[in-house]
TORBA-609058 format. One line per field, with one value per residue: x negated, y negated, z negated of N, C-alpha, C in turn. Coordinates in steps of 0.001 Angstrom, whole numbers. Atoms other than C-alpha are relative to their C-alpha. Last residue first. Layout:
// TORBA-609058
neast = c(X,...);
nnorth = c(Y,...);
nup = c(Z,...);
caeast = c(X,...);
canorth = c(Y,...);
caup = c(Z,...);
ceast = c(X,...);
cnorth = c(Y,...);
cup = c(Z,...);
This chain:
// TORBA-609058
neast = c(-87,645,-530,-1414,-812,375,-337,-1464,-471,268,-956,-1308,53,15,-1371,-772,333,-500,1149,2,202,1410,150,-1316,-564,697,-387,-997,179,1287,97,-864,592,1166,-499,-588,1108,653,-851,148,1317,-90,-695,851,1051,-637,-55,1322,954,1049,-373,305,-1201,-445,-432,1108,803,-773,-632,986,461,-965,-863,217,-705,621,-605,866,-647,-1379,-268,-1015,539,-158,850,-323,529,-709,804,-859);
nnorth = c(-1401,-251,809,314,-1194,-860,669,84,-1357,-221,802,-643,-1217,400,384,-1244,-786,531,175,-923,-1363,-408,-1067,-345,1188,273,-926,549,1403,196,-784,622,1278,-302,-559,1095,833,-751,57,1359,74,-799,810,1115,-540,-156,1327,520,167,862,1399,444,215,1386,338,-19,1206,1230,3,407,1366,991,502,1426,515,1210,502,981,676,-482,-856,483,11,1241,1088,1272,1046,1277,1209,1163);
nup = c(-401,-1286,-1106,159,-127,-1129,-1262,-84,-315,-1422,-763,76,-821,-1411,-339,-64,-1206,-1267,-898,-1130,491,-21,982,547,657,1264,1064,922,415,663,1242,1014,411,832,1268,769,487,1066,1187,533,642,1227,1003,396,864,1304,623,367,-1086,546,-207,-1364,-789,-90,-1348,-935,107,-159,-1320,-1002,269,-483,1083,198,1170,516,1224,624,1121,49,1148,924,1359,756,-463,641,-867,96,-78,0);
caeast = c(7397,7111,9638,9305,6046,4046,5820,5747,2082,1338,3041,1082,-2192,-1285,-333,-3727,-5563,-3599,-4237,-1160,-1713,-2290,1392,2437,-985,-2624,163,-414,-3601,-3855,-161,53,-2954,-1612,1777,116,-2103,933,2816,-82,-85,3665,3201,541,2655,5551,3274,2346,5900,7870,10963,9378,9289,6294,4793,2721,5391,7976,5764,3533,6500,8175,5135,3936,3548,2647,3285,2501,3940,3139,31,-685,-3987,-2850,-2304,-1037,-1012,-571,-1513,0);
canorth = c(-49202,-52977,-53757,-51413,-49717,-52835,-55305,-52914,-52116,-55849,-56351,-53472,-54938,-58374,-56877,-55150,-58347,-60440,-58366,-59011,-60663,-64131,-64563,-67691,-69247,-65873,-65079,-68255,-67724,-63930,-63421,-66268,-64972,-61417,-62614,-64835,-61989,-59720,-62365,-62699,-58921,-58952,-61824,-59902,-56753,-58803,-59897,-56290,-54939,-53652,-52313,-48866,-48216,-46709,-43299,-42567,-43698,-41149,-38113,-38939,-38917,-35858,-33635,-32182,-28422,-27078,-23639,-22732,-19589,-17986,-20082,-21426,-20355,-19383,-16061,-12833,-9686,-6884,-3286,0);
caup = c(-22192,-22167,-24873,-27824,-26905,-26127,-28420,-31379,-30707,-30584,-33956,-35478,-34235,-35612,-38992,-39122,-38189,-40737,-43839,-46011,-49439,-47969,-47103,-45237,-44632,-43942,-41424,-39388,-37405,-37175,-36516,-34010,-32085,-32008,-30751,-28108,-26907,-26680,-24727,-22286,-21859,-21204,-18739,-16805,-16767,-15360,-12544,-11759,-11861,-14836,-13059,-12669,-16401,-18122,-17378,-20472,-22900,-21816,-21153,-24125,-26482,-24916,-25386,-22074,-21756,-18327,-16922,-13338,-11887,-8524,-8038,-4583,-3017,441,2154,713,2839,415,1006,0);
ceast = c(1378,132,-583,604,1484,956,-264,420,1523,451,-190,1055,1340,-41,81,1452,812,-397,481,-1238,-14,-236,-1439,-145,1325,528,-778,434,936,-206,-1303,-82,830,-652,-1161,526,540,-1170,-603,860,-233,-1332,204,675,-896,-987,665,47,-1306,-1110,-1057,297,-352,1231,342,377,-1163,-898,771,609,-990,-504,879,917,-384,848,-765,737,-1009,782,1464,218,1016,-542,274,-966,438,-697,861,-904);
cnorth = c(514,1441,456,-720,-268,1174,933,-652,14,1395,204,-762,728,1224,-406,-298,1288,826,-376,-235,1036,1441,499,1021,313,-1236,-236,953,-403,-1431,-281,744,-662,-1276,297,495,-1136,-776,756,-174,-1380,-34,765,-830,-1111,594,62,-1377,-605,-115,-965,-1481,-594,-121,-1477,-470,-30,-1223,-1294,-16,-444,-1425,-1141,-449,-1449,-508,-1220,-588,-969,-725,416,1002,-516,144,-1234,-1048,-1345,-1006,-1246,-1223);
cup = c(-260,473,1337,1188,-165,160,1175,1309,124,419,1500,803,-17,911,1463,365,128,1222,1406,860,1129,-455,20,-1123,-677,-738,-1294,-1107,-1126,-465,-730,-1330,-1095,-517,-937,-1353,-863,-586,-1169,-1255,-606,-743,-1308,-1091,-513,-997,-1363,-665,-460,1034,-505,193,1354,876,113,1385,985,18,215,1396,1063,-203,502,-1130,-195,-1149,-478,-1201,-598,-1086,25,-1122,-1009,-1414,-843,510,-566,881,-124,0);
């Protein structure tokens, strides 16, 4: 009994992608290149405002860490 198989395609290909990375890794199609630029500019502005004005309002919170958390919220909450 012989088999005549041509090609290199796999019969079964399994791939496991966690739902979080599948959603956030792709992004939304409506966010074009210019919108990306404005989102990045907004993130820079949020980080700047947090680091400049948070120590004046509440000196007990570390401003750089709060700024990073705020930028993550903007990135994954709005942009992605």
